[in-house]
PDB file of N, CA, C and O in Angstrom:
ATOM      1  N   MET A   1       0.846  -1.170   0.000  1.00  0.00           N
ATOM      2  CA  MET A   1       0.000   0.000   0.000  1.00  0.00           C
ATOM      3  C   MET A   1       0.894   1.237   0.000  1.00  0.00           C
ATOM      4  O   MET A   1       1.918   1.265   0.682  1.00  0.00           O
ATOM      5  N   ALA A   2       0.517   2.234  -0.746  1.00  0.00           N
ATOM      6  CA  ALA A   2       1.336   3.435  -0.852  1.00  0.00           C
ATOM      7  C   ALA A   2       1.477   4.153   0.488  1.00  0.00           C
ATOM      8  O   ALA A   2       2.445   4.885   0.693  1.00  0.00           O
ATOM      9  N   ALA A   3       0.545   3.958   1.386  1.00  0.00           N
ATOM     10  CA  ALA A   3       0.626   4.606   2.692  1.00  0.00           C
ATOM     11  C   ALA A   3       1.793   4.074   3.516  1.00  0.00           C
ATOM     12  O   ALA A   3       2.235   4.731   4.459  1.00  0.00           O
ATOM     13  N   ASP A   4       2.294   2.896   3.171  1.00  0.00           N
ATOM     14  CA  ASP A   4       3.417   2.300   3.899  1.00  0.00           C
ATOM     15  C   ASP A   4       4.752   2.949   3.565  1.00  0.00           C
ATOM     16  O   ASP A   4       5.736   2.731   4.271  1.00  0.00           O
ATOM     17  N   ILE A   5       4.800   3.730   2.516  1.00  0.00           N
ATOM     18  CA  ILE A   5       6.055   4.311   2.054  1.00  0.00           C
ATOM     19  C   ILE A   5       6.501   5.470   2.930  1.00  0.00           C
ATOM     20  O   ILE A   5       7.700   5.661   3.133  1.00  0.00           O
ATOM     21  N   GLY A   6       5.575   6.232   3.444  1.00  0.00           N
ATOM     22  CA  GLY A   6       5.941   7.409   4.223  1.00  0.00           C
ATOM     23  C   GLY A   6       5.922   8.652   3.364  1.00  0.00           C
ATOM     24  O   GLY A   6       5.456   8.623   2.225  1.00  0.00           O
ATOM     25  N   SER A   7       6.419   9.727   3.899  1.00  0.00           N
ATOM     26  CA  SER A   7       6.363  10.985   3.157  1.00  0.00           C
ATOM     27  C   SER A   7       7.534  11.088   2.180  1.00  0.00           C
ATOM     28  O   SER A   7       8.629  10.581   2.427  1.00  0.00           O
ATOM     29  N   ILE A   8       7.264  11.756   1.074  1.00  0.00           N
ATOM     30  CA  ILE A   8       8.286  11.997   0.060  1.00  0.00           C
ATOM     31  C   ILE A   8       8.399  13.495  -0.120  1.00  0.00           C
ATOM     32  O   ILE A   8       7.406  14.168  -0.395  1.00  0.00           O
ATOM     33  N   GLN A   9       9.584  14.014   0.031  1.00  0.00           N
ATOM     34  CA  GLN A   9       9.806  15.451  -0.128  1.00  0.00           C
ATOM     35  C   GLN A   9      10.271  15.724  -1.551  1.00  0.00           C
ATOM     36  O   GLN A   9      11.225  15.118  -2.040  1.00  0.00           O
ATOM     37  N   VAL A  10       9.578  16.648  -2.201  1.00  0.00           N
ATOM     38  CA  VAL A  10       9.915  17.014  -3.571  1.00  0.00           C
ATOM     39  C   VAL A  10      10.382  18.462  -3.573  1.00  0.00           C
ATOM     40  O   VAL A  10       9.677  19.349  -3.091  1.00  0.00           O
ATOM     41  N   ASP A  11      11.554  18.698  -4.109  1.00  0.00           N
ATOM     42  CA  ASP A  11      12.087  20.049  -4.236  1.00  0.00           C
ATOM     43  C   ASP A  11      12.145  20.427  -5.707  1.00  0.00           C
ATOM     44  O   ASP A  11      12.585  19.634  -6.540  1.00  0.00           O
ATOM     45  N   PHE A  12      11.705  21.623  -6.023  1.00  0.00           N
ATOM     46  CA  PHE A  12      11.749  22.106  -7.400  1.00  0.00           C
ATOM     47  C   PHE A  12      12.954  23.027  -7.572  1.00  0.00           C
ATOM     48  O   PHE A  12      13.179  23.934  -6.771  1.00  0.00           O
ATOM     49  N   VAL A  13      13.710  22.781  -8.612  1.00  0.00           N
ATOM     50  CA  VAL A  13      14.894  23.573  -8.913  1.00  0.00           C
ATOM     51  C   VAL A  13      14.564  24.424 -10.132  1.00  0.00           C
ATOM     52  O   VAL A  13      14.125  23.900 -11.156  1.00  0.00           O
ATOM     53  N   GLY A  14      14.768  25.711 -10.029  1.00  0.00           N
ATOM     54  CA  GLY A  14      14.374  26.621 -11.081  1.00  0.00           C
ATOM     55  C   GLY A  14      15.349  26.768 -12.231  1.00  0.00           C
ATOM     56  O   GLY A  14      15.153  27.625 -13.093  1.00  0.00           O
ATOM     57  N   LYS A  15      16.388  25.962 -12.267  1.00  0.00           N
ATOM     58  CA  LYS A  15      17.353  26.069 -13.364  1.00  0.00           C
ATOM     59  C   LYS A  15      17.601  24.689 -13.964  1.00  0.00           C
ATOM     60  O   LYS A  15      17.390  23.684 -13.285  1.00  0.00           O
ATOM     61  N   PRO A  16      18.043  24.614 -15.220  1.00  0.00           N
ATOM     62  CA  PRO A  16      18.291  23.314 -15.853  1.00  0.00           C
ATOM     63  C   PRO A  16      19.412  22.546 -15.146  1.00  0.00           C
ATOM     64  O   PRO A  16      20.355  23.135 -14.619  1.00  0.00           O
ATOM     65  N   ASP A  17      19.284  21.240 -15.149  1.00  0.00           N
ATOM     66  CA  ASP A  17      20.313  20.372 -14.574  1.00  0.00           C
ATOM     67  C   ASP A  17      20.998  19.628 -15.718  1.00  0.00           C
ATOM     68  O   ASP A  17      20.555  18.550 -16.114  1.00  0.00           O
ATOM     69  N   THR A  18      22.060  20.192 -16.239  1.00  0.00           N
ATOM     70  CA  THR A  18      22.739  19.601 -17.399  1.00  0.00           C
ATOM     71  C   THR A  18      23.669  18.447 -17.033  1.00  0.00           C
ATOM     72  O   THR A  18      24.284  17.860 -17.923  1.00  0.00           O
ATOM     73  N   ARG A  19      23.788  18.106 -15.753  1.00  0.00           N
ATOM     74  CA  ARG A  19      24.585  16.939 -15.370  1.00  0.00           C
ATOM     75  C   ARG A  19      23.885  15.649 -15.769  1.00  0.00           C
ATOM     76  O   ARG A  19      24.540  14.649 -16.063  1.00  0.00           O
ATOM     77  N   PHE A  20      22.560  15.667 -15.782  1.00  0.00           N
ATOM     78  CA  PHE A  20      21.793  14.459 -16.100  1.00  0.00           C
ATOM     79  C   PHE A  20      21.648  14.254 -17.603  1.00  0.00           C
ATOM     80  O   PHE A  20      21.846  13.145 -18.099  1.00  0.00           O
ATOM     81  N   ASN A  21      21.307  15.310 -18.328  1.00  0.00           N
ATOM     82  CA  ASN A  21      21.208  15.215 -19.787  1.00  0.00           C
ATOM     83  C   ASN A  21      21.523  16.571 -20.398  1.00  0.00           C
ATOM     84  O   ASN A  21      21.532  17.588 -19.705  1.00  0.00           O
ATOM     85  N   ALA A  22      21.777  16.578 -21.683  1.00  0.00           N
ATOM     86  CA  ALA A  22      22.218  17.803 -22.363  1.00  0.00           C
ATOM     87  C   ALA A  22      21.152  18.897 -22.374  1.00  0.00           C
ATOM     88  O   ALA A  22      21.485  20.082 -22.396  1.00  0.00           O
ATOM     89  N   LEU A  23      19.892  18.516 -22.358  1.00  0.00           N
ATOM     90  CA  LEU A  23      18.810  19.513 -22.375  1.00  0.00           C
ATOM     91  C   LEU A  23      18.536  20.127 -21.004  1.00  0.00           C
ATOM     92  O   LEU A  23      17.944  21.202 -20.908  1.00  0.00           O
ATOM     93  N   GLY A  24      18.962  19.452 -19.960  1.00  0.00           N
ATOM     94  CA  GLY A  24      18.698  19.942 -18.613  1.00  0.00           C
ATOM     95  C   GLY A  24      17.299  19.625 -18.123  1.00  0.00           C
ATOM     96  O   GLY A  24      16.832  20.204 -17.142  1.00  0.00           O
ATOM     97  N   ALA A  25      16.623  18.700 -18.809  1.00  0.00           N
ATOM     98  CA  ALA A  25      15.245  18.353 -18.449  1.00  0.00           C
ATOM     99  C   ALA A  25      15.209  17.516 -17.177  1.00  0.00           C
ATOM    100  O   ALA A  25      16.110  16.721 -16.908  1.00  0.00           O
ATOM    101  N   LYS A  26      14.156  17.713 -16.408  1.00  0.00           N
ATOM    102  CA  LYS A  26      13.942  16.958 -15.180  1.00  0.00           C
ATOM    103  C   LYS A  26      12.529  16.400 -15.207  1.00  0.00           C
ATOM    104  O   LYS A  26      11.670  16.922 -15.918  1.00  0.00           O
ATOM    105  N   GLY A  27      12.280  15.345 -14.441  1.00  0.00           N
ATOM    106  CA  GLY A  27      10.945  14.751 -14.406  1.00  0.00           C
ATOM    107  C   GLY A  27      10.503  14.419 -12.996  1.00  0.00           C
ATOM    108  O   GLY A  27      11.302  14.421 -12.059  1.00  0.00           O
ATOM    109  N   LEU A  28       9.217  14.135 -12.862  1.00  0.00           N
ATOM    110  CA  LEU A  28       8.641  13.757 -11.573  1.00  0.00           C
ATOM    111  C   LEU A  28       8.035  12.365 -11.629  1.00  0.00           C
ATOM    112  O   LEU A  28       7.228  12.018 -10.767  1.00  0.00           O
ATOM    113  N   GLY A  29       8.394  11.566 -12.609  1.00  0.00           N
ATOM    114  CA  GLY A  29       7.803  10.247 -12.775  1.00  0.00           C
ATOM    115  C   GLY A  29       8.101   9.291 -11.641  1.00  0.00           C
ATOM    116  O   GLY A  29       7.285   8.417 -11.349  1.00  0.00           O
ATOM    117  N   GLU A  30       9.239   9.429 -10.996  1.00  0.00           N
ATOM    118  CA  GLU A  30       9.615   8.509  -9.927  1.00  0.00           C
ATOM    119  C   GLU A  30       8.673   8.613  -8.739  1.00  0.00           C
ATOM    120  O   GLU A  30       8.406   7.609  -8.079  1.00  0.00           O
ATOM    121  N   VAL A  31       8.170   9.791  -8.456  1.00  0.00           N
ATOM    122  CA  VAL A  31       7.267   9.968  -7.310  1.00  0.00           C
ATOM    123  C   VAL A  31       5.976   9.200  -7.529  1.00  0.00           C
ATOM    124  O   VAL A  31       5.455   8.587  -6.597  1.00  0.00           O
ATOM    125  N   ALA A  32       5.458   9.226  -8.739  1.00  0.00           N
ATOM    126  CA  ALA A  32       4.208   8.517  -9.026  1.00  0.00           C
ATOM    127  C   ALA A  32       4.393   7.001  -9.006  1.00  0.00           C
ATOM    128  O   ALA A  32       3.429   6.273  -8.766  1.00  0.00           O
ATOM    129  N   MET A  33       5.593   6.514  -9.248  1.00  0.00           N
ATOM    130  CA  MET A  33       5.845   5.077  -9.294  1.00  0.00           C
ATOM    131  C   MET A  33       6.194   4.475  -7.941  1.00  0.00           C
ATOM    132  O   MET A  33       6.358   3.259  -7.838  1.00  0.00           O
ATOM    133  N   ALA A  34       6.311   5.290  -6.910  1.00  0.00           N
ATOM    134  CA  ALA A  34       6.787   4.804  -5.613  1.00  0.00           C
ATOM    135  C   ALA A  34       5.889   3.738  -5.010  1.00  0.00           C
ATOM    136  O   ALA A  34       6.383   2.861  -4.302  1.00  0.00           O
ATOM    137  N   GLY A  35       4.599   3.783  -5.262  1.00  0.00           N
ATOM    138  CA  GLY A  35       3.685   2.816  -4.656  1.00  0.00           C
ATOM    139  C   GLY A  35       3.378   1.609  -5.517  1.00  0.00           C
ATOM    140  O   GLY A  35       2.656   0.718  -5.070  1.00  0.00           O
ATOM    141  N   VAL A  36       3.892   1.543  -6.722  1.00  0.00           N
ATOM    142  CA  VAL A  36       3.535   0.473  -7.653  1.00  0.00           C
ATOM    143  C   VAL A  36       4.111  -0.878  -7.224  1.00  0.00           C
ATOM    144  O   VAL A  36       3.370  -1.858  -7.150  1.00  0.00           O
ATOM    145  N   ALA A  37       5.393  -0.953  -6.945  1.00  0.00           N
ATOM    146  CA  ALA A  37       6.012  -2.235  -6.583  1.00  0.00           C
ATOM    147  C   ALA A  37       5.408  -2.828  -5.311  1.00  0.00           C
ATOM    148  O   ALA A  37       5.107  -4.022  -5.297  1.00  0.00           O
ATOM    149  N   PRO A  38       5.215  -2.048  -4.234  1.00  0.00           N
ATOM    150  CA  PRO A  38       4.567  -2.628  -3.047  1.00  0.00           C
ATOM    151  C   PRO A  38       3.139  -3.096  -3.319  1.00  0.00           C
ATOM    152  O   PRO A  38       2.698  -4.094  -2.747  1.00  0.00           O
ATOM    153  N   ALA A  39       2.414  -2.392  -4.181  1.00  0.00           N
ATOM    154  CA  ALA A  39       1.041  -2.793  -4.495  1.00  0.00           C
ATOM    155  C   ALA A  39       1.024  -4.120  -5.249  1.00  0.00           C
ATOM    156  O   ALA A  39       0.176  -4.972  -4.985  1.00  0.00           O
ATOM    157  N   ILE A  40       1.955  -4.299  -6.188  1.00  0.00           N
ATOM    158  CA  ILE A  40       2.032  -5.564  -6.933  1.00  0.00           C
ATOM    159  C   ILE A  40       2.426  -6.699  -6.004  1.00  0.00           C
ATOM    160  O   ILE A  40       1.842  -7.781  -6.066  1.00  0.00           O
ATOM    161  N   ALA A  41       3.406  -6.464  -5.147  1.00  0.00           N
ATOM    162  CA  ALA A  41       3.833  -7.497  -4.198  1.00  0.00           C
ATOM    163  C   ALA A  41       2.690  -7.896  -3.272  1.00  0.00           C
ATOM    164  O   ALA A  41       2.519  -9.078  -2.974  1.00  0.00           O
ATOM    165  N   ASN A  42       1.914  -6.931  -2.818  1.00  0.00           N
ATOM    166  CA  ASN A  42       0.774  -7.213  -1.950  1.00  0.00           C
ATOM    167  C   ASN A  42      -0.289  -8.013  -2.686  1.00  0.00           C
ATOM    168  O   ASN A  42      -0.877  -8.933  -2.117  1.00  0.00           O
ATOM    169  N   ALA A  43      -0.543  -7.670  -3.957  1.00  0.00           N
ATOM    170  CA  ALA A  43      -1.535  -8.403  -4.738  1.00  0.00           C
ATOM    171  C   ALA A  43      -1.109  -9.850  -4.967  1.00  0.00           C
ATOM    172  O   ALA A  43      -1.934 -10.759  -4.877  1.00  0.00           O
ATOM    173  N   VAL A  44       0.168 -10.069  -5.262  1.00  0.00           N
ATOM    174  CA  VAL A  44       0.675 -11.427  -5.473  1.00  0.00           C
ATOM    175  C   VAL A  44       0.579 -12.232  -4.186  1.00  0.00           C
ATOM    176  O   VAL A  44       0.168 -13.392  -4.212  1.00  0.00           O
ATOM    177  N   GLN A  45       0.949 -11.636  -3.070  1.00  0.00           N
ATOM    178  CA  GLN A  45       0.874 -12.340  -1.789  1.00  0.00           C
ATOM    179  C   GLN A  45      -0.572 -12.695  -1.453  1.00  0.00           C
ATOM    180  O   GLN A  45      -0.839 -13.812  -1.009  1.00  0.00           O
ATOM    181  N   THR A  46      -1.500 -11.778  -1.653  1.00  0.00           N
ATOM    182  CA  THR A  46      -2.913 -12.043  -1.387  1.00  0.00           C
ATOM    183  C   THR A  46      -3.430 -13.169  -2.265  1.00  0.00           C
ATOM    184  O   THR A  46      -4.157 -14.043  -1.792  1.00  0.00           O
ATOM    185  N   PHE A  47      -3.060 -13.155  -3.546  1.00  0.00           N
ATOM    186  CA  PHE A  47      -3.485 -14.206  -4.465  1.00  0.00           C
ATOM    187  C   PHE A  47      -3.013 -15.576  -3.988  1.00  0.00           C
ATOM    188  O   PHE A  47      -3.808 -16.512  -3.902  1.00  0.00           O
ATOM    189  N   PHE A  48      -1.718 -15.698  -3.678  1.00  0.00           N
ATOM    190  CA  PHE A  48      -1.193 -16.996  -3.277  1.00  0.00           C
ATOM    191  C   PHE A  48      -1.731 -17.432  -1.922  1.00  0.00           C
ATOM    192  O   PHE A  48      -1.899 -18.629  -1.691  1.00  0.00           O
ATOM    193  N   ASN A  49      -1.999 -16.514  -1.040  1.00  0.00           N
ATOM    194  CA  ASN A  49      -2.606 -16.879   0.241  1.00  0.00           C
ATOM    195  C   ASN A  49      -4.002 -17.466   0.040  1.00  0.00           C
ATOM    196  O   ASN A  49      -4.394 -18.395   0.746  1.00  0.00           O
ATOM    197  N   ARG A  50      -4.744 -16.932  -0.914  1.00  0.00           N
ATOM    198  CA  ARG A  50      -6.096 -17.449  -1.183  1.00  0.00           C
ATOM    199  C   ARG A  50      -6.050 -18.762  -1.937  1.00  0.00           C
ATOM    200  O   ARG A  50      -6.848 -19.658  -1.664  1.00  0.00           O
ATOM    201  N   VAL A  51      -5.125 -18.894  -2.888  1.00  0.00           N
ATOM    202  CA  VAL A  51      -5.044 -20.117  -3.689  1.00  0.00           C
ATOM    203  C   VAL A  51      -4.480 -21.263  -2.867  1.00  0.00           C
ATOM    204  O   VAL A  51      -5.013 -22.372  -2.908  1.00  0.00           O
ATOM    205  N   LEU A  52      -3.413 -21.016  -2.123  1.00  0.00           N
ATOM    206  CA  LEU A  52      -2.767 -22.083  -1.362  1.00  0.00           C
ATOM    207  C   LEU A  52      -3.362 -22.251   0.034  1.00  0.00           C
ATOM    208  O   LEU A  52      -3.104 -23.248   0.709  1.00  0.00           O
ATOM    209  N   GLY A  53      -4.151 -21.280   0.457  1.00  0.00           N
ATOM    210  CA  GLY A  53      -4.816 -21.393   1.758  1.00  0.00           C
ATOM    211  C   GLY A  53      -3.896 -21.272   2.950  1.00  0.00           C
ATOM    212  O   GLY A  53      -4.177 -21.834   4.009  1.00  0.00           O
ATOM    213  N   SER A  54      -2.792 -20.540   2.796  1.00  0.00           N
ATOM    214  CA  SER A  54      -1.886 -20.418   3.950  1.00  0.00           C
ATOM    215  C   SER A  54      -2.033 -19.102   4.638  1.00  0.00           C
ATOM    216  O   SER A  54      -1.345 -18.840   5.625  1.00  0.00           O
TER     217      SER A  54
END
């Protein structure tokens, strides 16, 4: 569950960051993906608990 992750602090930088790429572009995609892996793991565990009855 995404609530298990805790708080995520996001800082916005007003200038390009050319260390990462030549354009200096930045993204926020990682923040949205933070809860995906735990949600999939939880779904798989729930499925196997119901199928195997453990």
